[in-house]
C-alpha positions as CSV (number, residue, x, y, z in Angstrom):
1,X,-5.0,60.1,31.8
2,X,-4.1,57.1,34.0
3,X,-7.8,56.2,34.3
4,X,-8.2,56.1,30.5
5,X,-5.0,54.1,30.2
6,X,-6.0,51.5,32.7
7,X,-9.4,51.2,31.1
8,X,-7.8,50.6,27.7
9,X,-5.5,48.0,29.2
10,X,-8.5,46.2,30.7
11,X,-10.4,46.3,27.4
12,X,-7.3,45.0,25.6
13,X,-6.9,42.2,28.1
14,X,-10.5,41.2,27.9
15,X,-10.4,41.3,24.1
16,X,-7.3,39.0,24.2
17,X,-9.0,36.5,26.5
18,X,-12.1,36.5,24.4
19,X,-10.0,35.9,21.3
20,X,-8.1,33.0,22.9
21,X,-11.4,31.5,24.1
22,X,-12.8,31.9,20.6
23,X,-9.9,30.1,19.1
24,X,-10.2,27.3,21.6
25,X,-13.9,26.9,20.7
26,X,-12.9,26.5,17.1
27,X,-10.6,23.6,18.0
28,X,-13.6,21.9,19.6
29,X,-15.5,22.4,16.4
30,X,-12.7,20.8,14.4
31,X,-12.8,17.8,16.8
32,X,-16.6,17.4,16.5
33,X,-16.4,17.6,12.7
34,X,-13.6,15.0,12.5
35,X,-15.4,12.6,14.9
36,X,-18.6,12.8,12.9
37,X,-16.7,12.2,9.7
38,X,-14.9,9.2,11.2
39,X,-18.1,7.8,12.7
40,X,-20.0,8.2,9.4
41,X,-17.6,5.6,7.9
42,X,-18.1,2.9,10.5
43,X,-16.6,0.2,8.4
44,X,-13.3,2.0,8.2
45,X,-13.6,2.9,11.8
46,X,-13.8,-0.7,12.9
47,X,-11.5,-2.1,10.1
48,X,-8.7,-0.1,11.6
49,X,-8.9,-2.0,14.9
50,X,-9.5,-5.3,13.0
51,X,-6.4,-4.7,11.0
52,X,-4.3,-4.2,14.1
53,X,-5.7,-7.4,15.6
54,X,-5.0,-9.4,12.5
55,X,-1.4,-8.0,12.5
56,X,-1.1,-9.1,16.1
57,X,-2.3,-12.6,15.4
58,X,0.2,-12.8,12.5
59,X,3.0,-11.8,14.8
60,X,1.8,-14.3,17.4
61,X,2.4,-17.2,15.0
62,X,5.6,-15.6,13.6
63,X,6.8,-15.5,17.2
64,X,6.5,-19.2,17.6
65,X,9.2,-19.6,15.0
66,X,11.5,-17.1,16.7
67,X,14.4,-18.3,18.7
68,X,13.9,-16.9,22.2
69,X,17.6,-16.5,22.7
70,X,17.7,-13.6,20.3
71,X,15.2,-11.6,22.2
72,X,16.5,-9.0,24.7
73,X,15.8,-9.3,28.5
74,X,13.7,-6.8,30.4
75,X,13.8,-6.8,34.1
76,X,16.1,-9.8,34.1
77,X,13.7,-12.0,32.2
78,X,13.3,-12.7,28.5
79,X,10.0,-11.6,27.1
80,X,7.9,-13.4,24.5
81,X,8.2,-12.2,20.9
82,X,4.6,-11.0,20.9
83,X,5.2,-8.9,24.0
84,X,8.3,-7.5,22.3
85,X,6.5,-6.8,19.0
86,X,3.2,-5.6,20.4
87,X,4.6,-2.3,21.5
88,X,6.3,-1.9,18.1
89,X,2.9,-2.6,16.4
90,X,1.3,0.1,18.5
91,X,3.9,2.7,17.7
92,X,3.9,1.8,14.0
93,X,0.2,2.4,13.9
94,X,0.5,5.6,16.0
95,X,3.2,7.0,13.7
96,X,1.2,6.1,10.5
97,X,-2.0,7.6,11.8
98,X,-0.4,10.7,13.3
99,X,1.9,11.4,10.3
100,X,-0.8,10.9,7.7
101,X,-3.7,12.7,9.4
102,X,-2.5,16.3,9.0
103,X,-1.6,15.8,5.3
104,X,-4.9,13.9,4.7
105,X,-6.9,16.7,6.3
106,X,-5.3,19.3,4.1
107,X,-5.7,17.1,1.0
108,X,-9.4,16.5,1.8
109,X,-9.9,20.3,2.1
110,X,-8.2,20.7,-1.2
111,X,-10.3,18.1,-3.0
112,X,-13.6,19.5,-1.4
113,X,-12.6,23.0,-2.5
114,X,-12.8,24.4,1.1
115,X,-9.1,24.9,1.9
116,X,-9.0,28.5,0.5
117,X,-12.3,29.4,2.3
118,X,-11.0,27.9,5.6
119,X,-7.7,29.9,5.4
120,X,-9.6,33.1,4.6
121,X,-11.7,32.8,7.8
122,X,-10.5,34.8,10.9
123,X,-8.9,31.7,12.3
124,X,-5.2,31.7,13.1
125,X,-2.9,29.2,11.2
126,X,-2.0,27.6,14.6
127,X,-5.6,26.9,15.3
128,X,-6.1,25.3,11.9
129,X,-3.0,23.2,12.3
130,X,-3.9,22.1,15.8
131,X,-7.6,21.6,15.0
132,X,-6.7,19.4,12.1
133,X,-5.1,16.9,14.4
134,X,-6.9,17.5,17.7
135,X,-9.2,14.5,17.2
136,X,-6.4,12.2,16.4
137,X,-4.3,13.5,19.3
138,X,-7.2,12.4,21.6
139,X,-8.4,9.3,19.7
140,X,-5.1,7.6,18.9
141,X,-3.7,7.4,22.5
142,X,-7.1,6.0,23.6
143,X,-7.1,3.4,20.8
144,X,-3.5,2.5,21.7
145,X,-4.3,1.9,25.4
146,X,-7.4,-0.2,24.6
147,X,-5.4,-2.2,22.0
148,X,-2.7,-3.1,24.5
149,X,-5.3,-3.9,27.1
150,X,-7.2,-6.2,24.7
151,X,-4.2,-8.1,23.4
152,X,-2.8,-8.4,26.9
153,X,-5.9,-10.3,28.0
154,X,-6.4,-12.2,24.8
155,X,-2.8,-13.6,24.6
156,X,-1.8,-13.5,28.3
157,X,0.8,-10.8,27.9
158,X,2.4,-9.4,31.0
159,X,2.6,-5.6,31.2
160,X,3.6,-3.9,34.4
161,X,0.9,-1.6,35.8
162,X,3.7,0.7,37.2
163,X,4.7,1.5,33.7
164,X,1.4,2.9,32.5
165,X,1.9,6.5,33.5
166,X,5.6,6.7,32.4
167,X,4.5,5.2,29.0
168,X,1.9,8.0,28.7
169,X,4.6,10.5,29.3
170,X,6.7,8.9,26.5
171,X,3.7,9.1,24.2
172,X,3.3,12.8,25.2
173,X,6.9,13.5,24.3
174,X,6.7,11.6,21.0
175,X,3.4,13.1,19.8
176,X,4.7,16.6,18.9
177,X,7.5,15.0,16.9
178,X,5.0,13.1,14.8
179,X,2.8,16.2,14.6
180,X,5.7,18.2,13.3
181,X,6.4,15.7,10.6
182,X,2.8,15.7,9.7
183,X,2.9,19.5,9.2
184,X,5.9,19.2,7.0
185,X,4.0,16.7,4.9
186,X,1.0,19.0,4.8
187,X,3.2,21.9,3.7
188,X,4.4,19.7,0.8
189,X,0.7,18.9,-0.1
190,X,-0.1,22.6,-0.3
191,X,3.0,23.3,-2.4
192,X,3.2,20.2,-4.6
193,X,-0.4,19.1,-4.4
194,X,0.5,15.5,-4.2
195,X,3.0,15.5,-1.3
196,X,1.7,12.4,0.5
197,X,3.4,9.9,-1.8
198,X,6.4,9.6,0.4
199,X,4.5,9.3,3.7
200,X,4.2,5.5,3.6
201,X,7.8,5.1,2.6
202,X,8.9,7.4,5.4
203,X,6.8,5.5,8.0
204,X,8.3,2.2,6.8
205,X,11.9,3.5,7.1
206,X,11.3,4.9,10.6
207,X,9.6,1.7,11.8
208,X,12.1,-0.8,10.3
209,X,15.0,1.3,11.7
210,X,13.5,1.5,15.2
211,X,13.7,-2.2,16.4
212,X,9.9,-2.2,16.4
213,X,9.7,-5.8,15.1
214,X,13.2,-7.2,15.7
215,X,16.0,-6.4,18.1
216,X,18.5,-3.7,16.9
217,X,21.3,-6.1,17.9
218,X,20.5,-8.1,14.7
219,X,21.4,-5.1,12.5
220,X,25.0,-4.4,11.3
221,X,26.9,-2.5,14.0
222,X,27.0,0.9,12.1
223,X,23.3,0.7,11.3
224,X,22.5,-0.1,15.0
225,X,24.4,2.9,16.1
226,X,22.4,5.2,13.8
227,X,19.1,3.5,14.6
228,X,19.7,4.0,18.3
229,X,19.0,7.7,17.9
230,X,15.9,7.2,15.8
231,X,13.2,9.1,17.8
232,X,10.9,6.1,17.3
233,X,13.6,3.8,18.8
234,X,13.8,6.1,21.9
235,X,10.1,6.1,22.4
236,X,9.7,2.3,21.9
237,X,12.6,1.6,24.2
238,X,11.2,3.8,26.9
239,X,7.8,2.2,26.8
240,X,9.3,-1.4,26.7
241,X,11.4,-0.6,29.7
242,X,8.3,0.8,31.5
243,X,5.8,-1.9,30.6
244,X,8.0,-5.0,30.2
245,X,10.7,-4.4,32.8
246,X,8.5,-2.6,35.3
247,X,11.0,0.2,35.4
248,X,8.4,2.8,36.1
249,X,9.7,6.3,36.1
250,X,13.3,5.0,35.7
251,X,12.3,4.3,32.1
252,X,12.5,8.0,31.5
253,X,16.2,7.9,31.1
254,X,18.3,10.7,29.7
255,X,18.2,9.0,26.3
256,X,14.4,9.0,26.2
257,X,14.3,12.6,27.3
258,X,16.2,13.4,24.1
259,X,12.7,13.2,22.5
260,X,11.9,16.6,24.0
261,X,14.4,18.7,21.9
262,X,13.6,16.4,18.9
263,X,9.9,17.1,19.3
264,X,10.5,20.9,19.6
265,X,12.7,20.9,16.5
266,X,10.2,18.9,14.5
267,X,7.2,20.9,15.6
268,X,9.0,24.2,15.0
269,X,10.1,23.1,11.5
270,X,6.6,21.8,10.7
271,X,4.7,24.9,11.8
272,X,7.2,27.2,9.9
273,X,7.0,25.1,6.7
274,X,3.2,25.1,6.8
275,X,3.0,28.8,7.3
276,X,5.5,29.5,4.5
277,X,3.7,27.2,2.2
278,X,0.3,28.9,2.8
279,X,1.9,32.4,2.3
280,X,3.6,31.3,-0.9
281,X,0.4,29.8,-2.4
282,X,-1.7,32.8,-1.3
283,X,0.7,35.2,-3.0
284,X,0.5,33.1,-6.2
285,X,-3.2,32.8,-6.0
286,X,-3.0,29.0,-6.2
287,X,-4.1,27.9,-2.7
288,X,-7.3,26.4,-3.9
289,X,-5.7,24.4,-6.8
290,X,-5.1,20.7,-6.5
């Protein structure tokens, strides 16, 4: 009896491992598909980078009109406006791309008529959710790093090398928060079919209320108090401390580490909402409608 039991346990464990490896391979297939789709539209691929560069040049000239005395000090020295705003530009682009990608992926599947077929495959909802954003989770941080490197050389900006790894940790803490919001948006797309209408507005509110482009001290006191707990504010503040003040790992203060429970809450809410939306539409037989 014990021999039969142990053999069954081994078979079950092998089956579980094979199942997990199979799901991981599907994520790779999602990434390959999304890369090929993105690369097939080369103009959009490069115009995204061009748009960020144009935005940076615009802020460079705006910065020449800004009174340096209103800018905060980092590491005991005042930074230029472009150094201050560059990190805000990066996070604004990161938020916009990350928040819209999941919803856009679901919407594209709806319009192509493949969403219902995809959900009927023996693929777990978690794999579909992660696979839909896996390419962006890899591409967006790489794009962010290259962008900061490029404008740093082009405009002579000073970023501390000791802040690179702490900044990467901040991005890692912030990414699940964005992913969770993206899943909430995707759930609204599945339920209401046109749930992306508020994405741009939501991104604008988060960015403007984060001190991305201007110091929070310029806001009314009560608004500043609320904005200081904006997750985007915490992420931007941590990266600015790391790259502009050279704080290194000291940039990961207790306030920045608040991103962790916020990210967990956002991701949990997003995954739950997405799963409930799919179950609801499958019960109604309207999952393929758009």
